[in-house]
mmCIF file as gemmi writes it, N, C-alpha and C atoms, coordinates in Angstrom:
data_model
loop_
_atom_site.group_PDB
_atom_site.id
_atom_site.type_symbol
_atom_site.label_atom_id
_atom_site.label_alt_id
_atom_site.label_comp_id
_atom_site.label_asym_id
_atom_site.label_entity_id
_atom_site.label_seq_id
_atom_site.pdbx_PDB_ins_code
_atom_site.Cartn_x
_atom_site.Cartn_y
_atom_site.Cartn_z
_atom_site.occupancy
_atom_site.B_iso_or_equiv
_atom_site.pdbx_formal_charge
_atom_site.auth_seq_id
_atom_site.auth_asym_id
_atom_site.pdbx_PDB_model_num
ATOM 1 N N . MET Axp A 1 ? 54.562 -31.23 -32.094 1 0 ? 1 A 1
ATOM 2 C CA . MET Axp A 1 ? 54.554 -31.849 -33.394 1 0 ? 1 A 1
ATOM 3 C C . MET Axp A 1 ? 53.102 -32.028 -33.84 1 0 ? 1 A 1
ATOM 4 N N . ILE Axp A 2 ? 52.812 -31.698 -35.067 1 0 ? 2 A 1
ATOM 5 C CA . ILE Axp A 2 ? 51.463 -31.827 -35.616 1 0 ? 2 A 1
ATOM 6 C C . ILE Axp A 2 ? 51.401 -33.116 -36.437 1 0 ? 2 A 1
ATOM 7 N N . ARG Axp A 3 ? 50.414 -33.929 -36.14 1 0 ? 3 A 1
ATOM 8 C CA . ARG Axp A 3 ? 50.258 -35.188 -36.872 1 0 ? 3 A 1
ATOM 9 C C . ARG Axp A 3 ? 49.137 -35.056 -37.874 1 0 ? 3 A 1
ATOM 10 N N . ARG Axp A 4 ? 49.317 -35.708 -38.982 1 0 ? 4 A 1
ATOM 11 C CA . ARG Axp A 4 ? 48.281 -35.658 -40.01 1 0 ? 4 A 1
ATOM 12 C C . ARG Axp A 4 ? 47.145 -36.616 -39.664 1 0 ? 4 A 1
ATOM 13 N N . HIS Axp A 5 ? 46.028 -36.412 -40.3 1 0 ? 5 A 1
ATOM 14 C CA . HIS Axp A 5 ? 44.837 -37.228 -40.049 1 0 ? 5 A 1
ATOM 15 C C . HIS Axp A 5 ? 45.08 -38.664 -40.495 1 0 ? 5 A 1
ATOM 16 N N . GLY Axp A 6 ? 44.675 -39.642 -39.663 1 0 ? 6 A 1
ATOM 17 C CA . GLY Axp A 6 ? 44.831 -41.049 -40.007 1 0 ? 6 A 1
ATOM 18 C C . GLY Axp A 6 ? 46.198 -41.607 -39.669 1 0 ? 6 A 1
ATOM 19 N N . SER Axp A 7 ? 46.879 -41.009 -38.731 1 0 ? 7 A 1
ATOM 20 C CA . SER Axp A 7 ? 48.208 -41.487 -38.377 1 0 ? 7 A 1
ATOM 21 C C . SER Axp A 7 ? 48.109 -42.761 -37.542 1 0 ? 7 A 1
ATOM 22 N N . ARG Axp A 8 ? 49.213 -43.397 -37.317 1 0 ? 8 A 1
ATOM 23 C CA . ARG Axp A 8 ? 49.227 -44.69 -36.629 1 0 ? 8 A 1
ATOM 24 C C . ARG Axp A 8 ? 48.684 -44.651 -35.198 1 0 ? 8 A 1
ATOM 25 N N . PRO Axp A 9 ? 48.97 -43.647 -34.387 1 0 ? 9 A 1
ATOM 26 C CA . PRO Axp A 9 ? 48.391 -43.664 -33.037 1 0 ? 9 A 1
ATOM 27 C C . PRO Axp A 9 ? 46.864 -43.704 -33.033 1 0 ? 9 A 1
ATOM 28 N N . THR Axp A 10 ? 46.234 -43.069 -34.016 1 0 ? 10 A 1
ATOM 29 C CA . THR Axp A 10 ? 44.777 -43.117 -34.102 1 0 ? 10 A 1
ATOM 30 C C . THR Axp A 10 ? 44.314 -44.535 -34.405 1 0 ? 10 A 1
ATOM 31 N N . ILE Axp A 11 ? 45.003 -45.197 -35.295 1 0 ? 11 A 1
ATOM 32 C CA . ILE Axp A 11 ? 44.647 -46.575 -35.634 1 0 ? 11 A 1
ATOM 33 C C . ILE Axp A 11 ? 44.842 -47.473 -34.423 1 0 ? 11 A 1
ATOM 34 N N . ALA Axp A 12 ? 45.917 -47.255 -33.671 1 0 ? 12 A 1
ATOM 35 C CA . ALA Axp A 12 ? 46.171 -48.061 -32.477 1 0 ? 12 A 1
ATOM 36 C C . ALA Axp A 12 ? 45.062 -47.87 -31.438 1 0 ? 12 A 1
ATOM 37 N N . LEU Axp A 13 ? 44.585 -46.653 -31.293 1 0 ? 13 A 1
ATOM 38 C CA . LEU Axp A 13 ? 43.492 -46.412 -30.342 1 0 ? 13 A 1
ATOM 39 C C . LEU Axp A 13 ? 42.214 -47.124 -30.779 1 0 ? 13 A 1
ATOM 40 N N . TRP Axp A 14 ? 41.925 -47.11 -32.075 1 0 ? 14 A 1
ATOM 41 C CA . TRP Axp A 14 ? 40.727 -47.797 -32.558 1 0 ? 14 A 1
ATOM 42 C C . TRP Axp A 14 ? 40.862 -49.309 -32.397 1 0 ? 14 A 1
ATOM 43 N N . MET Axp A 15 ? 42.078 -49.83 -32.509 1 0 ? 15 A 1
ATOM 44 C CA . MET Axp A 15 ? 42.287 -51.254 -32.278 1 0 ? 15 A 1
ATOM 45 C C . MET Axp A 15 ? 42.026 -51.606 -30.81 1 0 ? 15 A 1
ATOM 46 N N . LEU Axp A 16 ? 42.444 -50.734 -29.903 1 0 ? 16 A 1
ATOM 47 C CA . LEU Axp A 16 ? 42.145 -50.957 -28.484 1 0 ? 16 A 1
ATOM 48 C C . LEU Axp A 16 ? 40.649 -50.925 -28.222 1 0 ? 16 A 1
ATOM 49 N N . VAL Axp A 17 ? 39.948 -50.028 -28.878 1 0 ? 17 A 1
ATOM 50 C CA . VAL Axp A 17 ? 38.491 -49.961 -28.735 1 0 ? 17 A 1
ATOM 51 C C . VAL Axp A 17 ? 37.85 -51.244 -29.253 1 0 ? 17 A 1
ATOM 52 N N . ALA Axp A 18 ? 38.355 -51.763 -30.382 1 0 ? 18 A 1
ATOM 53 C CA . ALA Axp A 18 ? 37.817 -53.005 -30.942 1 0 ? 18 A 1
ATOM 54 C C . ALA Axp A 18 ? 38.041 -54.179 -29.997 1 0 ? 18 A 1
ATOM 55 N N . ILE Axp A 19 ? 39.218 -54.244 -29.392 1 0 ? 19 A 1
ATOM 56 C CA . ILE Axp A 19 ? 39.507 -55.324 -28.441 1 0 ? 19 A 1
ATOM 57 C C . ILE Axp A 19 ? 38.592 -55.223 -27.23 1 0 ? 19 A 1
ATOM 58 N N . ALA Axp A 20 ? 38.354 -54.009 -26.752 1 0 ? 20 A 1
ATOM 59 C CA . ALA Axp A 20 ? 37.444 -53.821 -25.622 1 0 ? 20 A 1
ATOM 60 C C . ALA Axp A 20 ? 36.022 -54.231 -26.002 1 0 ? 20 A 1
ATOM 61 N N . ASP Axp A 21 ? 35.602 -53.934 -27.225 1 0 ? 21 A 1
ATOM 62 C CA . ASP Axp A 21 ? 34.27 -54.348 -27.683 1 0 ? 21 A 1
ATOM 63 C C . ASP Axp A 21 ? 34.137 -55.866 -27.691 1 0 ? 21 A 1
ATOM 64 N N . VAL Axp A 22 ? 35.165 -56.551 -28.164 1 0 ? 22 A 1
ATOM 65 C CA . VAL Axp A 22 ? 35.13 -58.018 -28.184 1 0 ? 22 A 1
ATOM 66 C C . VAL Axp A 22 ? 35.046 -58.552 -26.763 1 0 ? 22 A 1
ATOM 67 N N . ALA Axp A 23 ? 35.805 -57.957 -25.852 1 0 ? 23 A 1
ATOM 68 C CA . ALA Axp A 23 ? 35.766 -58.395 -24.455 1 0 ? 23 A 1
ATOM 69 C C . ALA Axp A 23 ? 34.376 -58.193 -23.862 1 0 ? 23 A 1
ATOM 70 N N . LEU Axp A 24 ? 33.727 -57.082 -24.189 1 0 ? 24 A 1
ATOM 71 C CA . LEU Axp A 24 ? 32.363 -56.839 -23.692 1 0 ? 24 A 1
ATOM 72 C C . LEU Axp A 24 ? 31.369 -57.847 -24.259 1 0 ? 24 A 1
ATOM 73 N N . VAL Axp A 25 ? 31.516 -58.192 -25.52 1 0 ? 25 A 1
ATOM 74 C CA . VAL Axp A 25 ? 30.612 -59.175 -26.127 1 0 ? 25 A 1
ATOM 75 C C . VAL Axp A 25 ? 30.804 -60.538 -25.472 1 0 ? 25 A 1
ATOM 76 N N . VAL Axp A 26 ? 32.055 -60.917 -25.218 1 0 ? 26 A 1
ATOM 77 C CA . VAL Axp A 26 ? 32.326 -62.19 -24.555 1 0 ? 26 A 1
ATOM 78 C C . VAL Axp A 26 ? 31.719 -62.201 -23.156 1 0 ? 26 A 1
ATOM 79 N N . ALA Axp A 27 ? 31.867 -61.096 -22.438 1 0 ? 27 A 1
ATOM 80 C CA . ALA Axp A 27 ? 31.323 -61.025 -21.079 1 0 ? 27 A 1
ATOM 81 C C . ALA Axp A 27 ? 29.798 -61.074 -21.097 1 0 ? 27 A 1
ATOM 82 N N . ALA Axp A 28 ? 29.185 -60.439 -22.087 1 0 ? 28 A 1
ATOM 83 C CA . ALA Axp A 28 ? 27.727 -60.388 -22.127 1 0 ? 28 A 1
ATOM 84 C C . ALA Axp A 28 ? 27.129 -61.706 -22.619 1 0 ? 28 A 1
ATOM 85 N N . ALA Axp A 29 ? 27.716 -62.301 -23.639 1 0 ? 29 A 1
ATOM 86 C CA . ALA Axp A 29 ? 27.125 -63.497 -24.244 1 0 ? 29 A 1
ATOM 87 C C . ALA Axp A 29 ? 27.574 -64.772 -23.557 1 0 ? 29 A 1
ATOM 88 N N . GLY Axp A 30 ? 28.707 -64.739 -22.929 1 0 ? 30 A 1
ATOM 89 C CA . GLY Axp A 30 ? 29.239 -65.944 -22.305 1 0 ? 30 A 1
ATOM 90 C C . GLY Axp A 30 ? 30.336 -66.54 -23.167 1 0 ? 30 A 1
ATOM 91 N N . ALA Axp A 31 ? 31.329 -67.069 -22.498 1 0 ? 31 A 1
ATOM 92 C CA . ALA Axp A 31 ? 32.498 -67.589 -23.205 1 0 ? 31 A 1
ATOM 93 C C . ALA Axp A 31 ? 32.142 -68.788 -24.081 1 0 ? 31 A 1
ATOM 94 N N . LEU Axp A 32 ? 31.234 -69.634 -23.624 1 0 ? 32 A 1
ATOM 95 C CA . LEU Axp A 32 ? 30.863 -70.823 -24.401 1 0 ? 32 A 1
ATOM 96 C C . LEU Axp A 32 ? 30.192 -70.437 -25.715 1 0 ? 32 A 1
ATOM 97 N N . VAL Axp A 33 ? 29.294 -69.476 -25.668 1 0 ? 33 A 1
ATOM 98 C CA . VAL Axp A 33 ? 28.588 -69.043 -26.878 1 0 ? 33 A 1
ATOM 99 C C . VAL Axp A 33 ? 29.572 -68.449 -27.879 1 0 ? 33 A 1
ATOM 100 N N . VAL Axp A 34 ? 30.478 -67.614 -27.405 1 0 ? 34 A 1
ATOM 101 C CA . VAL Axp A 34 ? 31.452 -66.99 -28.298 1 0 ? 34 A 1
ATOM 102 C C . VAL Axp A 34 ? 32.391 -68.041 -28.872 1 0 ? 34 A 1
ATOM 103 N N . THR Axp A 35 ? 32.812 -68.997 -28.055 1 0 ? 35 A 1
ATOM 104 C CA . THR Axp A 35 ? 33.682 -70.065 -28.544 1 0 ? 35 A 1
ATOM 105 C C . THR Axp A 35 ? 32.981 -70.879 -29.623 1 0 ? 35 A 1
ATOM 106 N N . LEU Axp A 36 ? 31.726 -71.207 -29.411 1 0 ? 36 A 1
ATOM 107 C CA . LEU Axp A 36 ? 30.975 -71.953 -30.423 1 0 ? 36 A 1
ATOM 108 C C . LEU Axp A 36 ? 30.828 -71.141 -31.716 1 0 ? 36 A 1
ATOM 109 N N . ALA Axp A 37 ? 30.618 -69.846 -31.595 1 0 ? 37 A 1
ATOM 110 C CA . ALA Axp A 37 ? 30.491 -69.001 -32.776 1 0 ? 37 A 1
ATOM 111 C C . ALA Axp A 37 ? 31.809 -68.942 -33.554 1 0 ? 37 A 1
ATOM 112 N N . VAL Axp A 38 ? 32.918 -68.837 -32.834 1 0 ? 38 A 1
ATOM 113 C CA . VAL Axp A 38 ? 34.225 -68.787 -33.497 1 0 ? 38 A 1
ATOM 114 C C . VAL Axp A 38 ? 34.527 -70.12 -34.177 1 0 ? 38 A 1
ATOM 115 N N . VAL Axp A 39 ? 34.244 -71.224 -33.502 1 0 ? 39 A 1
ATOM 116 C CA . VAL Axp A 39 ? 34.476 -72.54 -34.099 1 0 ? 39 A 1
ATOM 117 C C . VAL Axp A 39 ? 33.59 -72.724 -35.329 1 0 ? 39 A 1
ATOM 118 N N . GLY Axp A 40 ? 32.361 -72.294 -35.255 1 0 ? 40 A 1
ATOM 119 C CA . GLY Axp A 40 ? 31.471 -72.376 -36.415 1 0 ? 40 A 1
ATOM 120 C C . GLY Axp A 40 ? 31.977 -71.549 -37.589 1 0 ? 40 A 1
ATOM 121 N N . ALA Axp A 41 ? 32.493 -70.358 -37.303 1 0 ? 41 A 1
ATOM 122 C CA . ALA Axp A 41 ? 33.041 -69.52 -38.37 1 0 ? 41 A 1
ATOM 123 C C . ALA Axp A 41 ? 34.273 -70.161 -38.995 1 0 ? 41 A 1
ATOM 124 N N . LEU Axp A 42 ? 35.111 -70.792 -38.172 1 0 ? 42 A 1
ATOM 125 C CA . LEU Axp A 42 ? 36.291 -71.471 -38.7 1 0 ? 42 A 1
ATOM 126 C C . LEU Axp A 42 ? 35.908 -72.663 -39.575 1 0 ? 42 A 1
ATOM 127 N N . ILE Axp A 43 ? 34.899 -73.401 -39.163 1 0 ? 43 A 1
ATOM 128 C CA . ILE Axp A 43 ? 34.441 -74.542 -39.96 1 0 ? 43 A 1
ATOM 129 C C . ILE Axp A 43 ? 33.886 -74.06 -41.3 1 0 ? 43 A 1
ATOM 130 N N . MET Axp A 44 ? 33.095 -73.008 -41.282 1 0 ? 44 A 1
ATOM 131 C CA . MET Axp A 44 ? 32.542 -72.478 -42.525 1 0 ? 44 A 1
ATOM 132 C C . MET Axp A 44 ? 33.643 -71.967 -43.447 1 0 ? 44 A 1
ATOM 133 N N . THR Axp A 45 ? 34.654 -71.327 -42.868 1 0 ? 45 A 1
ATOM 134 C CA . THR Axp A 45 ? 35.783 -70.851 -43.668 1 0 ? 45 A 1
ATOM 135 C C . THR Axp A 45 ? 36.512 -72.018 -44.318 1 0 ? 45 A 1
ATOM 136 N N . GLY Axp A 46 ? 36.695 -73.096 -43.572 1 0 ? 46 A 1
ATOM 137 C CA . GLY Axp A 46 ? 37.333 -74.287 -44.126 1 0 ? 46 A 1
ATOM 138 C C . GLY Axp A 46 ? 36.526 -74.912 -45.249 1 0 ? 46 A 1
ATOM 139 N N . ILE Axp A 47 ? 35.215 -74.929 -45.101 1 0 ? 47 A 1
ATOM 140 C CA . ILE Axp A 47 ? 34.343 -75.488 -46.136 1 0 ? 47 A 1
ATOM 141 C C . ILE Axp A 47 ? 34.437 -74.664 -47.415 1 0 ? 47 A 1
ATOM 142 N N . VAL Axp A 48 ? 34.387 -73.354 -47.261 1 0 ? 48 A 1
ATOM 143 C CA . VAL Axp A 48 ? 34.465 -72.469 -48.437 1 0 ? 48 A 1
ATOM 144 C C . VAL Axp A 48 ? 35.827 -72.596 -49.116 1 0 ? 48 A 1
ATOM 145 N N . ALA Axp A 49 ? 36.891 -72.617 -48.321 1 0 ? 49 A 1
ATOM 146 C CA . ALA Axp A 49 ? 38.23 -72.748 -48.896 1 0 ? 49 A 1
ATOM 147 C C . ALA Axp A 49 ? 38.378 -74.083 -49.614 1 0 ? 49 A 1
ATOM 148 N N . GLY Axp A 50 ? 37.864 -75.15 -49.034 1 0 ? 50 A 1
ATOM 149 C CA . GLY Axp A 50 ? 37.924 -76.456 -49.676 1 0 ? 50 A 1
ATOM 150 C C . GLY Axp A 50 ? 37.143 -76.491 -50.977 1 0 ? 50 A 1
ATOM 151 N N . ALA Axp A 51 ? 35.97 -75.879 -50.975 1 0 ? 51 A 1
ATOM 152 C CA . ALA Axp A 51 ? 35.167 -75.842 -52.201 1 0 ? 51 A 1
ATOM 153 C C . ALA Axp A 51 ? 35.873 -75.054 -53.296 1 0 ? 51 A 1
ATOM 154 N N . LEU Axp A 52 ? 36.503 -73.957 -52.932 1 0 ? 52 A 1
ATOM 155 C CA . LEU Axp A 52 ? 37.222 -73.172 -53.935 1 0 ? 52 A 1
ATOM 156 C C . LEU Axp A 52 ? 38.422 -73.936 -54.476 1 0 ? 52 A 1
ATOM 157 N N . LEU Axp A 53 ? 39.113 -74.674 -53.621 1 0 ? 53 A 1
ATOM 158 C CA . LEU Axp A 53 ? 40.261 -75.45 -54.089 1 0 ? 53 A 1
ATOM 159 C C . LEU Axp A 53 ? 39.827 -76.602 -54.99 1 0 ? 53 A 1
ATOM 160 N N . LEU Axp A 54 ? 38.693 -77.22 -54.689 1 0 ? 54 A 1
ATOM 161 C CA . LEU Axp A 54 ? 38.217 -78.315 -55.517 1 0 ? 54 A 1
ATOM 162 C C . LEU Axp A 54 ? 37.711 -77.837 -56.872 1 0 ? 54 A 1
ATOM 163 N N . GLN Axp A 55 ? 37.229 -76.614 -56.952 1 0 ? 55 A 1
ATOM 164 C CA . GLN Axp A 55 ? 36.716 -76.079 -58.212 1 0 ? 55 A 1
ATOM 165 C C . GLN Axp A 55 ? 37.812 -75.516 -59.099 1 0 ? 55 A 1
ATOM 166 N N . ARG Axp A 56 ? 38.994 -75.342 -58.555 1 0 ? 56 A 1
ATOM 167 C CA . ARG Axp A 56 ? 40.084 -74.777 -59.35 1 0 ? 56 A 1
ATOM 168 C C . ARG Axp A 56 ? 40.477 -75.768 -60.435 1 0 ? 56 A 1
ATOM 169 N N . ARG Axp A 57 ? 40.512 -75.291 -61.655 1 0 ? 57 A 1
ATOM 170 C CA . ARG Axp A 57 ? 40.875 -76.148 -62.776 1 0 ? 57 A 1
ATOM 171 C C . ARG Axp A 57 ? 42.328 -75.903 -63.146 1 0 ? 57 A 1
ATOM 172 N N . THR Axp A 58 ? 42.975 -76.945 -63.587 1 0 ? 58 A 1
ATOM 173 C CA . THR Axp A 58 ? 44.366 -76.792 -63.986 1 0 ? 58 A 1
ATOM 174 C C . THR Axp A 58 ? 44.436 -76.099 -65.337 1 0 ? 58 A 1
ATOM 175 N N . MET Axp A 59 ? 45.432 -75.267 -65.481 1 0 ? 59 A 1
ATOM 176 C CA . MET Axp A 59 ? 45.622 -74.545 -66.732 1 0 ? 59 A 1
ATOM 177 C C . MET Axp A 59 ? 46.321 -75.463 -67.732 1 0 ? 59 A 1
ATOM 178 N N . PRO Axp A 60 ? 45.857 -75.472 -68.991 1 0 ? 60 A 1
ATOM 179 C CA . PRO Axp A 60 ? 46.559 -76.288 -69.979 1 0 ? 60 A 1
ATOM 180 C C . PRO Axp A 60 ? 47.958 -75.721 -70.222 1 0 ? 60 A 1
ATOM 181 N N . GLN Axp A 61 ? 48.907 -76.624 -70.44 1 0 ? 61 A 1
ATOM 182 C CA . GLN Axp A 61 ? 50.283 -76.182 -70.63 1 0 ? 61 A 1
ATOM 183 C C . GLN Axp A 61 ? 50.404 -75.514 -71.993 1 0 ? 61 A 1
ATOM 184 N N . GLN Axp A 62 ? 50.923 -74.294 -71.993 1 0 ? 62 A 1
ATOM 185 C CA . GLN Axp A 62 ? 51.057 -73.541 -73.233 1 0 ? 62 A 1
ATOM 186 C C . GLN Axp A 62 ? 52.394 -73.84 -73.878 1 0 ? 62 A 1
ATOM 187 N N . GLU Axp A 63 ? 52.394 -73.744 -75.192 1 0 ? 63 A 1
ATOM 188 C CA . GLU Axp A 63 ? 53.646 -73.953 -75.906 1 0 ? 63 A 1
ATOM 189 C C . GLU Axp A 63 ? 54.576 -72.785 -75.66 1 0 ? 63 A 1
ATOM 190 N N . SER Axp A 64 ? 55.835 -73.076 -75.702 1 0 ? 64 A 1
ATOM 191 C CA . SER Axp A 64 ? 56.828 -72.038 -75.467 1 0 ? 64 A 1
ATOM 192 C C . SER Axp A 64 ? 56.803 -71.039 -76.619 1 0 ? 64 A 1
ATOM 193 N N . VAL Axp A 65 ? 56.939 -69.775 -76.28 1 0 ? 65 A 1
ATOM 194 C CA . VAL Axp A 65 ? 56.954 -68.722 -77.294 1 0 ? 65 A 1
ATOM 195 C C . VAL Axp A 65 ? 58.291 -68.744 -78.026 1 0 ? 65 A 1
ATOM 196 N N . PHE Axp A 66 ? 59.336 -69.042 -77.312 1 0 ? 66 A 1
ATOM 197 C CA . PHE Axp A 66 ? 60.669 -69.074 -77.911 1 0 ? 66 A 1
ATOM 198 C C . PHE Axp A 66 ? 60.956 -70.473 -78.453 1 0 ? 66 A 1
ATOM 199 N N . ARG Axp A 67 ? 61.416 -70.534 -79.667 1 0 ? 67 A 1
ATOM 200 C CA . ARG Axp A 67 ? 61.762 -71.821 -80.272 1 0 ? 67 A 1
ATOM 201 C C . ARG Axp A 67 ? 63.251 -71.865 -80.53 1 0 ? 67 A 1
ATOM 202 N N . ARG Axp A 68 ? 63.81 -73.035 -80.365 1 0 ? 68 A 1
ATOM 203 C CA . ARG Axp A 68 ? 65.242 -73.199 -80.603 1 0 ? 68 A 1
ATOM 204 C C . ARG Axp A 68 ? 65.516 -73.283 -82.096 1 0 ? 68 A 1
ATOM 205 N N . ARG Axp A 69 ? 66.627 -72.696 -82.468 1 0 ? 69 A 1
ATOM 206 C CA . ARG Axp A 69 ? 67.017 -72.783 -83.866 1 0 ? 69 A 1
ATOM 207 C C . ARG Axp A 69 ? 67.958 -73.97 -84.049 1 0 ? 69 A 1
ATOM 208 N N . ALA Axp A 70 ? 67.808 -74.607 -85.191 1 0 ? 70 A 1
ATOM 209 C CA . ALA Axp A 70 ? 68.648 -75.772 -85.461 1 0 ? 70 A 1
ATOM 210 C C . ALA Axp A 70 ? 70.045 -75.368 -85.913 1 0 ? 70 A 1
């Protein structure tokens, strides 16, 4: 069977490579350093999400396009 370029098995192999890369970084840098980096990224994500939610303005209620006939 001939598979076209970019098929799912290729993506699965690249995902395995990515997981192996993360494991190598953890082994090289140390688990504590990686844990602190992940926690810091999560905190920053929470701060950004909170800021975006606080800046969201409510939309004024629009009048209905359809009007009832008497």
